[in-house]
N, C-alpha and C positions, 0 to 999 in steps of 0.2 A: 480333666476336661479343658482347663485353662491352657495346658501345654499344647493340646491339639489345636485350640483356637489361635494361639500365637503362631504355631507352625503353619496353619492355613494362611494367616495374614502374611507371613514371610514369603510363602509360596506365591501368593497373589502379587506382592511387590516385585518378586523376581520375574514373574511372567510379564508384568507391565513394562519393566525395564528392558526385558528381552525383545518385546514387541516394538519398543521404541527404536530398536536398531542398535548399531554400534554406539557406545556411549560417547565416543570422541567425534562422531560424525555430526557436523552442524547441518541444520536444515535451511540455513540462509547465509548469504554473505552481505546482506544489505547493511549499509553503514560501516563496512569494513574496508571498502575500496577507496583508493585515491585517484584512480583513473590516470595513472602517470605514464603508461607505456603506449607508444604509438602502435596502432593495430598493424600487424604484419599482413601484407597482401601477398599471397603465394605467387611466385614467379609464373609468368605466362610462358610455357615451354614452346620454343620455336622448333618446327620440324625441319628436317632436310628433305629435299624433293628427289624422289627416285625418277629414272628416265621416263616412266609411264605416267608421271604426275602424282604418284602415291606420296602421301605425307608420312614421313617416317620419324618416329619418336623413340628415344631411349629412356627407360626408367630403371634405375638401379636401387634395389632394396638394400639398406645398409644399417649397421649399428652406429650410434654416436652418443653424444651428450648435449644437453640443452639446459640453459639457465632460464627457468620459468619464474622461480621465486628468488628475490634478490639475495645474492651471496651463496646460493645453493645450486649445485649441479646435479641434474637428473640423467640417469642412463635412459636413452630413448632409441627408437627405431624410426627411420624415415625413408623417403624415396627421393633420390638426388640431393639429399641433405640429411640433417640429424633428426628432423621431426616433420611429419606430414610430407606431402609431395607437391610438385608444381601443378598448375592448372593446364589441362589439355583443352584446346579450343579448336573446333573444326566446323565445317558447314555440311548441311545435307547434300549428298551426292559425292562427297570426298571419299577417296580410297585412302585407308590408313594402314600402317603397319607399325609394329612395336618390337623392340628388343627389351624384354624384361629380364634383368640380370639380378640373380640372387646372391648377394654378398653377406647374408645374415649369419651364415654358419649353421643353418638348419633349413629343413624343407618348408616352403610356403607356397602360396598361389597368389594370383592377382585377378580378381573378378571385376567385370565391368557392370556395375549395378545400374539397371535401367536401360541397358543397351539391347537393341534388337540385332542379333548377329548369329552366325552359324554356331550351333551348340559346341563344337570342338574348340571354338575361340572364346568360350564363356568365362574361363578362368575359375571354374568352380572346383569342387573337391577332386574331380577326375583329371585336372590339368596341373598336377603337382610339379613344382620347380625345385629340383634338388639344390642343396648348397653348392655354390660355385658354378651353377649352370644357368643357361639362358633359354627363355621361352619366346617364340617369335610369332605371335598371332597377327592376322591381317583380315580385314573385311571392308566392305563399302558401307558408309553411313547412309542408312535408308530409313529414316524415321523423322517425325516432326521435331522442331527445336525443343530442347529440354535441358535442364540442369541435372546431369547424371553424376555418378562418382565411381571411384575404384577403391577396392580394399581387398585384403586377403580373404580366402574362403576355404581354409584348410580344415577338413573335418576333425572336430575335437579341439582345435586350437584357434578358431577364428577370433574369439573374444580376446585372447591374450595378444595376438598379433595386431589387431586393430587398436587395442588399448595402448600398446607401446608406441603407436604413432603412424602405422602404415595406412594412409588414406590420402585421397586427393580428389579434386573436382574435375569433371569432364563436361564441358559445355558444348552443346550442339546448336548452331545457328541456322536459321532459314530466313526467307524473305519476310515472314510475319514478325519474327523476333527482333529483326533489325529496326523495326519501327519504334521500339522501346529504347530507353537509354542503354548504350552498348559500348561505351568507352571504358574498357577494363581498368579497374583500379581508380577510376575517377568518378563516373556516375553509374558504374556497373560493378558492384562490390560483392565478392564471395565472402560468406560468413559460415565457417565450419565450427559448430558449437559442440563442445565436449566437456563433460564433468570428470574430475580426477580426485582421487584420494592420495594425499602426500604423506609420507612418513616424516618423522621429526627431522631427519637429515636430508629431506628434499627428494627422496626417491618415490616413484609410483608405488603405491600399495596395490597389490593384486588380490587382496582379500575379497572374494566374491561369494561368501557363504550365506548370503541372503537369498530369498526366493527368486529375485530377479537378476542377481549378479551385482556388479559394482555400481553403487550409487554414490558418486563423489560429492564433496562439499566445496570444492574449488572449481571455477569455470575457466576454460581456455577458449578463446575465439581465434581461429587461425593459428593456434599454438601460442597465443599471447595471453598472459595473465594480467588482469587489472587494466584493460585496454581503453584507449580513446581513439576517435577518428574525427578528423576535420574534413567536412564536405565542402565542395566549391561549386556545386550545381543546385539549382532550385528544385530539381527532382532527381532522386537517386533510386536506382534499382538495386535491391539487396537480394542476393541468392542465398537463402538460408538452407543449410544442411544440418540435420540432427545427426552428428557423427558419434554420438555416445553409445556405449554398450547397452544401457538399460533405461536411462532417464528420459522422460518426456518433458517438453517445454511448452508452456502456454505463452506465446510471444505477444508483447504489447509495448507501449511506451509509458514512461512514468508521468508524462503530462497528458495522458489519455488521448493523444492525437489519433485521428483516423488515418488510414492508409489504404492503398488499393492492392488487393491480391490479384496478380496477373497470371500466375502459373502454379500448377501443382507438380508432382513428381515427374510426370511423363509428357508435359507440354503446357502450352498456353491455354487459358480459359477462353471461352467464346467471347466474353466481355469482362471488363474488370469488376470486381466486387469490393465494395467499401466495407472495411472491418476496423475494429479496435483491438481484437484479440483473436488468436487461433492457436491450435495445438499441433505439434509434430512429435510423433513417436520415433524411436531410433530407425534410421534409414530413410525417413521421409524428407522431402524437400518442398520448398515453396519459394516463389519469387514475389516480392512486394515492391511497389513504387511509393516512395515517401516524399512529400513536399516539404521544403524548408524555406524559412525567411532568413535574411541576413542576421547574423549574431545569435540565433537561437541555440539553445542547448536542450538536450533530452537524453534519456537513458533507455536503451533497449533492455527490456526487463522480461523475466519469466515469472508469471504469477502462479501461486499455488492453486492446484486444480484437483482437489480430492486427495487421495492417499496413493500408496504404491509408487509406480514409476513417475507419477505427476506430482508427487509431494515436494515440498520445499519451495522457496521463493528466492530468486537470484537476480542481482544486477548483472548484465552481460556486457554492455558496451556503452560508454558515453559518446554521444555524437554532438559535435560542435559545428555549427554553420559559420563559414567565413563571413567577414563584414561585407564582402561583395560576392555575389553569386552569378554564375552564368545562367541565363534563362533557357529553359527547355520547354517544349510545347506540352500541353496537358494531354494526359492519357484518356482517350475516350473512344467509344464505338467498338466495333468488332475487332478482337485481337487475333483470333485464329481462323484460318480458312479450312481447318481440318474438322470434319463432321464429328459430333460426339459418337462414342461407341454404342452401337445398337446390336441386339442379337435377334435372330429370326424367331418367329413364334414357336417353332418346334425345336428350339435350341436344347442341346444336351445339358442336363443339370448334374453336376457332381457335388457331393457332400463331403465335408471335412469336419471332423470332430476334434477339437483341441482339449486336452485333458490336463488335470492337475499335475500328473507325473511327467509332463513335457513329452507327450506322444501325440501323433496325429492318426486318427482312426485306429487307436489302440496299438500302434506300431511305432517302434523307434527306427531311426535311419539305418538302412542297410545298403552299403555301397554296391552290392551285387543284385539288389532287388529293384524291379521296375514297378512302381505303384499305379501309374496311370499312363495310358497311351492316348495321345491327342492328335487330331488331324492338323497338319500344318496350315496356317492361315485361318484356322477355325475360329468361330465365335461361340462361346459357351457361357452358361451361368454357373458360377462356383458359389456354393453356400457354405459359409464358415460359421460353425457353432462352437462357442467357447464355454466349456464346462470346467475350465481350470481357473488359474489366477489371471491377471492381465497378460495379454499377448498382443502381438501384431502379426501380419501375414504379408509375405513378399513372394511374388512369382517371377521367375527368371524368363527372359525373352517374351515378355507379354506386357500389355498395358490394359488397364481396366477402368470401368466407371462404377462407382458405388451406387447400386440401385436403391438399397434401403438398409437401415440399421434397426433391428427389432420391428420391421414392418413400416418404419417411418422414414421420410426423406432424410438423407444425410445432412450434416451441418453444411452451411454455405461453403466453407473452406474445403470441403471434401468432395465437391461435385465435378471436378475436372478430371483430366487424364491422370491416372495414378499407377503405381506398381507396388505400393506398400500401404497397408491400411491398419489402423488401430482397431483391435477387437476387445472391447471391455469384458470384464467378467460377466458371464451369464448372457452375453449378447449373441444374436445371430445377424451376420452381415452377408448380404448377397451382392455378388459382383458380376457385371457384364464384362467378360474377358475376351480380348482380341490377341491371338497368338501370332508369333513370327512365322515366316514363310519357309524357313530352312528345314529340310528333313534330315534326320540322322538316326540310324539304328544302333550306333555304337556309343554315342556320347549322350547321356541323359542330362536334363535340366532339373533345377531344384524349385521346390516351394517350401517355405519354412517360416518359423517365427524369427523376427529380426531382433529380438532380445537375445544377445549373442550367447549368453550362458544357456538359454533354452535351446538354441540351435546346436551348440556343442554337446548338450546332453542328449541329443537325438531327435529334437522336434523339427524334423525335416523329411520330405519325401522326394521321390524322383519321377520324372515323366519323360517320355520320348515324344518328339514331333515326327510324324510319319506321313506318307502319302495318303490323302483322304481315301477312305474305303478299304484300307489295308490294316486297320487297327486290330482286328481279331486275329491276324496272322502273326502278330509280333510276340516273341517269347518274353516272359515276364522276369527272366534272369539274364544278367550280362555274363558273357563268357570272359571278357576282359574288364576289370573293374576300375582301372586307373591307368593314367599315362604319366610317365616320369620323363621330364625334359632334361636332356643330358648333353646338349651340344654347346 
C-alpha cells in the first residue's frame, strides 16, 4: 500500500511540474534588465510615385541574422532587412501598389491585417508567393485612420513565419488622426511587442508543444531586447501592436500613471478614455497618448492577468523624458468623425462555436470549402461562443464593435472599432460587424483564431463577399483553391 501511495505522490508531483510548463521558461524578466539598448524605430518606407499618383512600395522577404542578445547571433527572417519590416504610412484616398518579393527560399504570403481591400489582394492563404517570385497587389485606401499591420498567412506555417520575424506596421492617416501627435519616431512611436524563447546559443526556439503555442520568456520591442527610449515631447502617441504568436499583454506603467486610449484596432475612439491598464491579445492594436514631465522615468510594463496566454509579468520598455520637452496641446473632445458601427434591427445573426480541439463549428480549415456567404457592405451580428481554451477571433476585410461579453458591456478599452477580439474560456462575445464593399466569387476571406498555433492547426473558416441578394446562388466549394504568384 505504501508503494502505491508513493507512486501516486510522484505522479502528482510530475503533473504539477508539467502544468507549470517548460521548466526553463521564466514567467518574468522583472529585475533582470538594464535597459541599455536604444529602441529601434522601424524605417518609414518612402514610396515611388507612379504616373497616376499611385504610391508604390517594394517589400522583400529575406533571411538574415540579428544580434538580440549581446555576443550571440540569431538566424532571423525580415522584410527589407534581417528582422521585422519597415513601416508603411499612407492616407485615406491614396492608391497604393506593392511588389512583394520572396527571397526566403520557400513559399510564403503577406497579409494586410486590418485592411479593407479587394479579396484577391488580401494576402491570405490563397495568394501564395513561391520562392524567388513576386506578388504585386494594388488597391485604394478607403477606410478610417488606423494602425494596421502586415504578416504572412500561409496555411499551416503562419506561426513559424511570423515568429522568425516577418511583420511590419501599416499606418493609415486621415484628417481626424492628424489632430493627434503625428511626427513619426518623435511623438508618434510604433511599438511591436513580441515574446521569444532563446536557446543557449542565442537561436529562436520554435518549441510550441503547449496548448497555446510559443510563450517566450524574453521580450523584444521593435526587435530590440532590453530597450530604452528618450522622449522629447510633453505628449507622445504610442502605437501598440501585440505581434506575439500567443502571449497576451496587460499594458500599464510601473509608476501607475494614467494615459489616454485614443484608438483600437480599426480606428480612433469617439473620444479619449483615461486608463491605467488594458489588455491586448495577439494581433490586437491600440493607440495611447501619454503625458510626460521633463526628466521623468517610467517603465512600460505587462502585468500578470490570470493564467494561460496572459500569465507572466514583464518589463517592456524604459522611457526617459528629456530635461526639456516640446509642448503639445492636450487631447480632448471628439476624436473621430466616423459613426460607431450599428446593425439594423433585422440583422442576420451568425453563430460560431470555438472548441477545445481548435475547430470552428466542429470543422477544421479546408482551402476548398466555403463556410459562409456574406453580402458585400453588409452589417451583421456574429456570436462567438468559446467552449475551448483561451482563443481570440479575427475577421478579414471587416471592422466590428463588441456588443457584449457574456451579456455585459465590454471593457472600456474594447468599445471602439476593432477587427480582433479576445474570447475567454467559456465566454460568449457578440459583435456588430461591418463588411467591405468588394465582391469576389473566386477569392475567399478568412475568420480565425489569431493564436497562430491554433490557426495553423485548422481553427479558421472561409467566407465570400457577394452581391447582396445572391447569397443562395453561390456554390460552397471552390473550383480553384489557391493562386501561386510566379512573375
